[in-house]
C-alpha positions in Angstrom: -67.0 109.2 -59.5 -69.2 108.7 -56.4 -69.2 105.4 -54.1 -71.9 102.6 -56.1 -74.5 103.4 -53.5 -76.7 100.2 -56.2 -74.3 97.3 -55.0 -74.6 96.5 -58.9 -71.1 99.0 -60.2 -72.5 100.3 -62.6 -74.2 103.5 -64.0 -77.3 104.2 -66.2 -79.3 107.4 -67.0 -81.8 107.5 -69.3 -81.6 108.7 -72.6 -86.1 109.1 -73.3 -86.2 112.7 -71.1 -83.8 116.3 -72.3 -81.0 115.8 -69.5 -80.1 112.4 -69.9 -79.3 113.4 -73.2 -77.6 116.1 -72.4 -75.5 114.0 -70.0 -74.7 111.3 -72.7 -73.7 114.0 -74.9 -71.5 115.1 -72.3 -69.6 112.0 -71.1 -69.5 110.8 -75.3 -67.0 114.2 -76.2 -65.4 114.4 -73.1 -64.0 110.5 -74.4 -63.8 111.5 -77.7 -61.4 115.4 -76.6 -59.7 112.5 -74.1 -61.4 114.9 -70.4 -61.5 113.0 -67.0 -65.1 113.9 -66.0 -66.2 112.4 -62.5 -69.8 111.3 -62.1 -72.0 111.7 -59.6 -75.4 109.1 -58.5 -78.3 109.3 -57.5 -78.9 108.1 -53.7 -78.7 104.4 -52.2 -82.7 105.3 -52.1 -83.5 105.7 -56.4 -81.8 103.0 -58.3 -81.8 101.4 -61.6 -82.2 97.9 -60.9 -78.5 97.7 -59.5 -77.3 100.2 -61.5 -76.6 103.4 -59.5 -78.3 106.2 -61.8 -76.6 109.1 -63.1 -77.6 113.0 -61.1 -74.2 114.9 -62.4 -71.5 115.3 -64.7 -69.2 117.3 -63.8 -65.5 118.6 -66.3 -62.1 118.2 -64.4 -59.6 120.4 -64.8 
């Protein structure tokens, strides 16, 4: 996981967008399959309150 640059220790995303729904789907299916993922956030200038906005999700092999 990349650093939490917004200071809240939480991650968030938008389920209302196609990209956000795809990220959520990947996270959910990875957890259900017992796979590890790496979460990368946006810079600290793009925060949702004190939550870091998810930018990329990588499947770790």
